[in-house]
TIRO-2110 file (N, C-alpha, C; in Angstrom, 1 decimal):
// TIRO-2110
4.0, 4.9, 8.4, N, 1, A
3.6, 3.9, 9.6, CA, 1, A
2.0, 4.1, 10.2, C, 1, A
1.6, 5.2, 9.4, N, 2, A
0.0, 5.5, 9.8, CA, 2, A
-1.0, 5.6, 8.7, C, 2, A
-0.4, 5.3, 7.9, N, 3, A
-0.9, 6.0, 6.9, CA, 3, A
-2.3, 4.8, 6.2, C, 3, A
-2.4, 3.8, 6.6, N, 4, A
-3.2, 2.8, 6.3, CA, 4, A
-4.8, 3.2, 7.6, C, 4, A
-4.2, 3.6, 8.8, N, 5, A
-5.1, 4.2, 9.8, CA, 5, A
-5.9, 5.2, 9.4, C, 5, A
-5.2, 6.4, 9.1, N, 6, A
-5.5, 7.9, 8.2, CA, 6, A
-6.4, 7.5, 7.4, C, 6, A
-5.9, 6.9, 5.9, N, 7, A
-6.5, 6.5, 5.3, CA, 7, A
-8.1, 5.8, 5.5, C, 7, A
-8.0, 5.2, 6.4, N, 8, A
-9.2, 4.5, 6.8, CA, 8, A
-10.2, 5.4, 7.5, C, 8, A
-9.7, 6.2, 8.3, N, 9, A
-10.6, 7.1, 9.2, CA, 9, A
-10.8, 8.0, 8.4, C, 9, A
-10.1, 8.7, 7.3, N, 10, A
-10.5, 9.7, 6.8, CA, 10, A
-12.0, 9.1, 5.8, C, 10, A
-12.2, 8.0, 5.9, N, 11, A
-13.7, 7.5, 5.0, CA, 11, A
-14.7, 7.4, 6.5, C, 11, A
-14.2, 8.1, 7.5, N, 12, A
-15.1, 7.9, 8.7, CA, 12, A
-15.8, 9.3, 9.6, C, 12, A
-15.3, 10.1, 8.7, N, 13, A
-15.3, 11.5, 9.7, CA, 13, A
-16.6, 12.1, 9.7, C, 13, A
-17.9, 11.8, 8.7, N, 14, A
-19.1, 12.1, 8.7, CA, 14, A
-19.9, 11.9, 9.7, C, 14, A
-19.6, 10.1, 10.0, N, 15, A
-20.3, 9.5, 11.1, CA, 15, A
-19.4, 8.5, 11.9, C, 15, A
-18.7, 9.3, 12.9, N, 16, A
-17.5, 8.3, 13.6, CA, 16, A
-18.3, 7.7, 14.6, C, 16, A
-18.0, 6.6, 14.7, N, 17, A
-18.5, 5.6, 16.2, CA, 17, A
-17.2, 5.6, 17.3, C, 17, A
-17.5, 5.3, 17.9, N, 18, A
-16.6, 4.8, 19.4, CA, 18, A
-15.1, 4.2, 18.9, C, 18, A
-15.4, 3.1, 18.0, N, 19, A
-14.3, 2.4, 17.4, CA, 19, A
-13.7, 3.6, 16.8, C, 19, A
-13.9, 4.2, 15.8, N, 20, A
-13.5, 5.0, 15.3, CA, 20, A
-12.4, 6.0, 15.9, C, 20, A
-12.9, 6.4, 17.0, N, 21, A
-12.4, 7.6, 18.1, CA, 21, A
-11.3, 6.7, 18.8, C, 21, A
-11.3, 5.3, 19.2, N, 22, A
-10.4, 4.3, 19.7, CA, 22, A
-9.3, 4.3, 18.6, C, 22, A
-9.5, 4.6, 17.5, N, 23, A
-8.8, 3.8, 16.3, CA, 23, A
-7.6, 5.4, 16.3, C, 23, A
-8.6, 6.7, 16.2, N, 24, A
-7.9, 8.0, 16.1, CA, 24, A
-7.0, 8.1, 17.6, C, 24, A
-7.5, 7.9, 18.5, N, 25, A
-6.5, 7.9, 19.8, CA, 25, A
-5.3, 7.1, 19.9, C, 25, A
-5.3, 6.1, 19.3, N, 26, A
-4.3, 4.7, 19.5, CA, 26, A
-3.0, 5.7, 18.3, C, 26, A
-3.8, 6.2, 16.7, N, 27, A
-2.8, 6.6, 16.1, CA, 27, A
-2.0, 8.0, 16.5, C, 27, A
-2.7, 8.8, 17.2, N, 28, A
-1.9, 9.9, 17.9, CA, 28, A
-0.8, 9.6, 19.3, C, 28, A
-1.8, 8.6, 20.0, N, 29, A
-0.4, 7.9, 21.1, CA, 29, A
0.8, 7.7, 20.2, C, 29, A
0.8, 6.6, 19.1, N, 30, A
1.6, 6.1, 18.3, CA, 30, A
2.6, 7.2, 17.9, C, 30, A
1.8, 8.4, 17.1, N, 31, A
2.9, 9.5, 17.1, CA, 31, A
3.8, 9.9, 18.2, C, 31, A
3.1, 10.3, 19.1, N, 32, A
3.3, 11.0, 20.4, CA, 32, A
4.5, 10.3, 20.7, C, 32, A
4.5, 8.8, 20.8, N, 33, A
5.9, 7.9, 21.0, CA, 33, A
6.9, 8.0, 20.1, C, 33, A
6.7, 8.2, 19.0, N, 34, A
7.7, 7.9, 18.0, CA, 34, A
8.0, 9.4, 17.1, C, 34, A
7.8, 10.2, 17.8, N, 35, A
8.1, 11.5, 17.3, CA, 35, A
10.0, 11.9, 17.2, C, 35, A
10.7, 11.0, 18.0, N, 36, A
11.8, 11.3, 17.5, CA, 36, A
12.6, 10.1, 16.9, C, 36, A
11.7, 9.5, 16.6, N, 37, A
12.7, 8.5, 15.1, CA, 37, A
12.6, 9.1, 14.1, C, 37, A
13.3, 8.4, 13.2, N, 38, A
13.7, 8.8, 11.8, CA, 38, A
13.7, 8.0, 10.8, C, 38, A
13.2, 8.4, 9.7, N, 39, A
12.9, 7.4, 8.3, CA, 39, A
14.7, 6.9, 7.8, C, 39, A
15.0, 5.8, 7.4, N, 40, A
16.4, 5.7, 6.7, CA, 40, A
16.2, 5.2, 5.4, C, 40, A
16.6, 5.8, 4.4, N, 41, A
16.2, 5.2, 3.0, CA, 41, A
17.5, 4.8, 2.2, C, 41, A
17.7, 3.6, 1.8, N, 42, A
19.3, 3.3, 1.3, CA, 42, A
19.2, 2.9, 0.2, C, 42, A
19.6, 2.6, -0.8, N, 43, A
19.9, 2.7, -2.1, CA, 43, A
21.3, 1.7, -2.6, C, 43, A
21.3, 0.4, -2.5, N, 44, A
22.3, -0.4, -3.3, CA, 44, A
22.3, -0.2, -4.6, C, 44, A
21.5, -0.7, -5.3, N, 45, A
21.4, -0.9, -6.4, CA, 45, A
20.0, 0.0, -7.1, C, 45, A
20.0, 1.1, -7.6, N, 46, A
18.9, 1.7, -7.9, CA, 46, A
18.0, 1.3, -9.3, C, 46, A
19.1, 0.7, -10.3, N, 47, A
18.2, -0.1, -11.3, CA, 47, A
17.2, -0.8, -11.1, C, 47, A
17.5, -1.4, -9.8, N, 48, A
16.5, -2.5, -9.2, CA, 48, A
15.4, -2.0, -8.3, C, 48, A
14.2, -2.1, -8.7, N, 49, A
12.8, -1.6, -8.0, CA, 49, A
12.0, -2.8, -7.2, C, 49, A
11.4, -2.6, -6.3, N, 50, A
10.6, -3.6, -5.7, CA, 50, A
9.4, -3.2, -5.3, C, 50, A
8.3, -3.6, -5.7, N, 51, A
7.1, -3.1, -5.4, CA, 51, A
6.2, -4.2, -4.9, C, 51, A
5.5, -3.7, -3.8, N, 52, A
4.9, -4.7, -2.8, CA, 52, A
3.0, -3.9, -2.8, C, 52, A
2.1, -4.7, -2.7, N, 53, A
0.7, -4.3, -2.9, CA, 53, A
-0.1, -5.8, -2.3, C, 53, A
-1.1, -5.1, -1.5, N, 54, A
-1.9, -6.0, -0.5, CA, 54, A
-3.2, -5.3, -0.7, C, 54, A
-4.4, -6.1, -0.7, N, 55, A
-5.7, -5.9, -0.4, CA, 55, A
-6.3, -6.5, 0.6, C, 55, A
-7.6, -5.9, 1.4, N, 56, A
-8.2, -6.4, 2.4, CA, 56, A
-9.9, -6.6, 1.5, C, 56, A
-10.8, -7.5, 1.9, N, 57, A
-11.8, -7.7, 1.2, CA, 57, A
-12.7, -6.9, 2.3, C, 57, A
-13.6, -6.2, 1.8, N, 58, A
-14.8, -5.5, 2.7, CA, 58, A
-14.6, -5.2, 4.0, C, 58, A
-13.7, -4.0, 4.0, N, 59, A
-13.4, -3.8, 5.1, CA, 59, A
-14.2, -2.1, 5.8, C, 59, A
-14.6, -1.9, 4.3, N, 60, A
-15.1, -0.3, 4.9, CA, 60, A
-17.0, -0.8, 5.0, C, 60, A
-17.7, 0.1, 5.3, N, 61, A
-18.8, 0.5, 5.9, CA, 61, A
-19.4, -0.1, 5.0, C, 61, A
-19.4, 0.2, 3.8, N, 62, A
-20.1, -0.2, 2.2, CA, 62, A
-19.3, -1.1, 1.7, C, 62, A
-18.9, -2.0, 2.4, N, 63, A
-18.2, -3.6, 2.0, CA, 63, A
-17.2, -3.4, 0.9, C, 63, A
-16.5, -2.2, 0.8, N, 64, A
-15.5, -2.2, -0.3, CA, 64, A
-14.3, -2.4, 0.2, C, 64, A
-13.3, -2.8, -0.7, N, 65, A
-12.0, -3.2, 0.1, CA, 65, A
-11.2, -1.9, 0.3, C, 65, A
-10.0, -2.4, 0.8, N, 66, A
-8.7, -1.7, 0.6, CA, 66, A
-7.2, -2.0, 0.2, C, 66, A
-6.7, -1.0, -0.5, N, 67, A
-5.5, -1.8, -0.9, CA, 67, A
-4.4, -0.6, -0.4, C, 67, A
-3.4, -1.4, -0.1, N, 68, A
-1.9, -0.8, 0.5, CA, 68, A
-0.9, -1.1, -0.5, C, 68, A
0.2, -0.6, -0.8, N, 69, A
1.2, -0.7, -1.2, CA, 69, A
2.5, 0.4, -1.1, C, 69, A
3.8, -0.3, -1.4, N, 70, A
4.7, 0.5, -1.4, CA, 70, A
5.8, 0.3, -2.6, C, 70, A
6.5, 1.4, -3.0, N, 71, A
8.0, 1.0, -3.8, CA, 71, A
8.9, 1.3, -3.1, C, 71, A
10.2, 0.4, -3.3, N, 72, A
11.4, 0.9, -2.7, CA, 72, A
12.4, 0.4, -3.5, C, 72, A
13.7, 0.7, -3.1, N, 73, A
14.9, 0.1, -4.1, CA, 73, A
15.8, -0.9, -3.0, C, 73, A
15.6, -0.4, -2.0, N, 74, A
16.7, -1.3, -1.2, CA, 74, A
15.7, -1.7, 0.2, C, 74, A
16.1, -0.4, 1.1, N, 75, A
15.4, -0.4, 2.4, CA, 75, A
14.7, 1.2, 2.6, C, 75, A
13.5, 1.1, 3.0, N, 76, A
13.1, 2.5, 3.0, CA, 76, A
12.3, 2.7, 2.1, C, 76, A
10.4, 2.8, 2.0, N, 77, A
9.9, 3.0, 0.6, CA, 77, A
9.7, 4.8, 0.5, C, 77, A
10.1, 4.9, -0.8, N, 78, A
9.8, 6.2, -1.6, CA, 78, A
8.4, 6.5, -1.9, C, 78, A
7.7, 5.8, -2.2, N, 79, A
6.4, 5.9, -2.8, CA, 79, A
5.4, 4.8, -2.2, C, 79, A
4.3, 5.2, -1.2, N, 80, A
3.5, 4.2, -0.6, CA, 80, A
1.9, 4.9, -1.0, C, 80, A
1.2, 4.3, -0.9, N, 81, A
-0.2, 4.4, -1.1, CA, 81, A
-1.1, 3.2, -0.2, C, 81, A
-2.1, 4.0, 0.3, N, 82, A
-3.0, 3.3, 1.0, CA, 82, A
-4.3, 4.2, 0.6, C, 82, A
-5.1, 2.9, 0.0, N, 83, A
-6.7, 3.7, -0.2, CA, 83, A
-7.9, 2.8, -0.8, C, 83, A
-9.0, 3.3, -0.2, N, 84, A
-10.3, 2.5, -0.2, CA, 84, A
-10.4, 2.3, -1.9, C, 84, A
-10.5, 0.8, -2.2, N, 85, A
-11.0, 0.5, -3.7, CA, 85, A
-12.6, 1.4, -4.1, C, 85, A
-12.3, 1.4, -5.3, N, 86, A
-13.4, 2.2, -6.1, CA, 86, A
-14.7, 0.8, -6.0, C, 86, A
-14.4, -0.3, -6.1, N, 87, A
-15.6, -1.3, -6.8, CA, 87, A
-15.6, -2.0, -5.7, C, 87, A
-16.7, -2.8, -5.7, N, 88, A
-17.0, -3.7, -4.5, CA, 88, A
-16.8, -5.1, -4.9, C, 88, A
-16.1, -6.0, -4.5, N, 89, A
-15.4, -6.9, -4.8, CA, 89, A
-16.1, -8.3, -4.4, C, 89, A
-16.3, -9.6, -5.0, N, 90, A
-17.0, -10.6, -4.4, CA, 90, A
-16.3, -11.8, -3.3, C, 90, A
-15.0, -11.5, -3.7, N, 91, A
-13.9, -12.5, -3.0, CA, 91, A
-12.7, -11.3, -3.0, C, 91, A
-11.9, -12.2, -2.0, N, 92, A
-10.7, -11.5, -1.3, CA, 92, A
-9.6, -11.8, -2.7, C, 92, A
-9.7, -12.7, -3.3, N, 93, A
-8.9, -13.1, -4.7, CA, 93, A
-9.4, -11.6, -5.3, C, 93, A
-10.6, -11.3, -5.8, N, 94, A
-11.1, -10.4, -6.7, CA, 94, A
-10.5, -9.2, -5.9, C, 94, A
-10.5, -8.6, -4.7, N, 95, A
-10.0, -7.6, -4.0, CA, 95, A
-8.9, -7.6, -4.6, C, 95, A
-7.8, -8.5, -4.3, N, 96, A
-6.3, -8.3, -4.8, CA, 96, A
-6.1, -8.2, -6.5, C, 96, A
-7.2, -9.0, -7.1, N, 97, A
-6.9, -8.4, -8.4, CA, 97, A
-7.4, -6.7, -8.7, C, 97, A
-8.2, -6.2, -8.0, N, 98, A
-8.5, -4.8, -8.2, CA, 98, A
-7.7, -4.0, -7.4, C, 98, A
-7.1, -4.5, -6.3, N, 99, A
-5.9, -3.4, -5.5, CA, 99, A
-4.8, -3.8, -6.5, C, 99, A
-4.5, -4.8, -7.0, N, 100, A
-3.1, -4.9, -8.0, CA, 100, A
-3.0, -3.9, -9.4, C, 100, A
-4.3, -4.1, -10.0, N, 101, A
-4.9, -2.9, -10.9, CA, 101, A
-4.5, -1.6, -10.8, C, 101, A
-5.2, -1.3, -9.6, N, 102, A
-5.2, 0.0, -9.1, CA, 102, A
-3.5, 0.6, -8.6, C, 102, A
-2.9, -0.2, -8.1, N, 103, A
-1.8, 0.1, -7.7, CA, 103, A
-0.5, 0.2, -9.1, C, 103, A
-0.9, -1.1, -10.1, N, 104, A
0.1, -0.9, -11.0, CA, 104, A
0.5, 0.4, -11.8, C, 104, A
-0.6, 1.3, -11.9, N, 105, A
-0.1, 2.5, -12.2, CA, 105, A
0.7, 3.2, -12.0, C, 105, A
0.9, 3.1, -10.1, N, 106, A
2.0, 3.9, -9.8, CA, 106, A
3.4, 3.3, -10.1, C, 106, A
3.3, 2.0, -10.1, N, 107, A
4.6, 1.3, -10.2, CA, 107, A
5.1, 1.6, -11.7, C, 107, A
4.4, 1.4, -12.7, N, 108, A
4.8, 1.8, -13.8, CA, 108, A
4.9, 3.2, -14.2, C, 108, A
4.5, 3.9, -13.3, N, 109, A
4.7, 5.8, -13.5, CA, 109, A
6.4, 5.9, -12.6, C, 109, A
6.6, 4.9, -11.5, N, 110, A
7.6, 4.9, -11.0, CA, 110, A
8.7, 4.9, -11.6, C, 110, A
8.5, 3.6, -12.4, N, 111, A
9.8, 3.3, -13.3, CA, 111, A
10.2, 4.2, -14.2, C, 111, A
9.0, 4.4, -15.2, N, 112, A
9.0, 5.1, -16.2, CA, 112, A
10.0, 7.0, -15.9, C, 112, A
9.5, 7.2, -14.6, N, 113, A
10.3, 8.3, -14.0, CA, 113, A
11.6, 8.0, -13.7, C, 113, A
11.9, 7.0, -13.4, N, 114, A
13.6, 6.7, -13.4, CA, 114, A
14.1, 6.5, -14.5, C, 114, A
13.4, 5.8, -15.7, N, 115, A
14.0, 6.0, -17.0, CA, 115, A
14.1, 7.4, -17.4, C, 115, A
13.4, 8.1, -17.1, N, 116, A
13.4, 9.3, -18.0, CA, 116, A
14.8, 10.2, -17.2, C, 116, A
14.9, 10.1, -16.2, N, 117, A
16.3, 10.5, -14.9, CA, 117, A
17.0, 10.4, -15.8, C, 117, A
17.4, 9.0, -16.7, N, 118, A
18.4, 8.5, -17.5, CA, 118, A
19.4, 7.2, -16.7, C, 118, A
18.5, 6.7, -15.7, N, 119, A
18.8, 5.2, -15.1, CA, 119, A
18.1, 4.4, -16.2, C, 119, A
19.5, 2.8, -16.5, N, 120, A
19.0, 1.7, -17.1, CA, 120, A
18.6, 1.0, -16.0, C, 120, A
17.1, 0.9, -16.0, N, 121, A
16.4, 0.1, -15.0, CA, 121, A
16.7, -1.4, -15.4, C, 121, A
16.6, -2.0, -14.9, N, 122, A
16.6, -4.0, -14.9, CA, 122, A
15.5, -4.2, -15.7, C, 122, A
15.3, -4.9, -16.6, N, 123, A
14.3, -5.3, -17.4, CA, 123, A
13.0, -5.8, -16.4, C, 123, A
13.7, -6.5, -15.3, N, 124, A
12.5, -7.3, -14.4, CA, 124, A
12.6, -6.3, -13.3, C, 124, A
11.6, -6.0, -12.9, N, 125, A
11.5, -5.2, -11.4, CA, 125, A
10.6, -6.4, -10.9, C, 125, A
10.9, -6.4, -8.9, N, 126, A
10.2, -7.4, -8.5, CA, 126, A
8.6, -6.8, -8.1, C, 126, A
7.8, -7.1, -8.7, N, 127, A
6.5, -6.9, -7.8, CA, 127, A
5.8, -8.0, -7.4, C, 127, A
5.3, -7.6, -6.2, N, 128, A
5.0, -8.3, -5.0, CA, 128, A
3.5, -8.4, -4.8, C, 128, A
2.5, -9.3, -5.1, N, 129, A
1.6, -9.0, -4.5, CA, 129, A
1.4, -10.1, -3.3, C, 129, A
0.6, -9.6, -2.4, N, 130, A
0.6, -10.6, -1.0, CA, 130, A
-0.2, -12.2, -1.4, C, 130, A
0.5, -13.2, -1.1, N, 131, A
0.0, -14.5, -1.5, CA, 131, A
-0.6, -15.5, -0.3, C, 131, A
-1.9, -15.4, -0.7, N, 132, A
-2.6, -16.6, 0.5, CA, 132, A
-2.6, -17.8, 0.1, C, 132, A
-3.1, -18.8, 0.9, N, 133, A
-3.4, -20.1, 0.7, CA, 133, A
-4.2, -20.1, -0.7, C, 133, A
-5.3, -19.5, -0.6, N, 134, A
-6.5, -19.6, -1.8, CA, 134, A
-6.2, -18.3, -2.3, C, 134, A
-5.5, -17.8, -3.4, N, 135, A
-5.1, -16.6, -4.0, CA, 135, A
-5.2, -16.7, -5.5, C, 135, A
-5.4, -15.2, -6.0, N, 136, A
-5.0, -15.2, -7.7, CA, 136, A
-3.9, -15.8, -8.5, C, 136, A
-2.6, -15.4, -7.5, N, 137, A
-1.3, -16.2, -7.8, CA, 137, A
-1.1, -17.7, -7.0, C, 137, A
-1.0, -18.4, -7.8, N, 138, A
-0.2, -19.4, -7.4, CA, 138, A
0.9, -19.3, -6.7, C, 138, A
1.2, -20.4, -5.7, N, 139, A
2.2, -20.5, -4.7, CA, 139, A
3.0, -21.2, -5.6, C, 139, A
4.5, -20.7, -5.6, N, 140, A
5.4, -21.7, -6.3, CA, 140, A
6.3, -22.0, -5.0, C, 140, A
END
């Protein structure tokens, strides 16, 4: 729930500004108000993995993008990641490509891990990259 906020704030520890303190305060208020909630993960079909990844262009002070994604089987993510991109991009489309490339390693690892545990994974797993009107992936 707060992974993106924490990931972003971790890049601002050396030179925080007022807006960073407001973001931290908001994250702490959210944690305080939701401490009695719990996460439910359910699996109907363990051989079908779903992956989602999205990226934002030029959101950090050094103009680098940010990528977030998660892997689930049905309901509730079991592997999630939110990270500043290592490369600068020229457009949001390029940021999406960089993000997909960075997150694809985790998706492949998770699938190979399930196969190593003895599960026969379906050959086609769902990998969803956020689509926009002008994106690298055509809308169909």
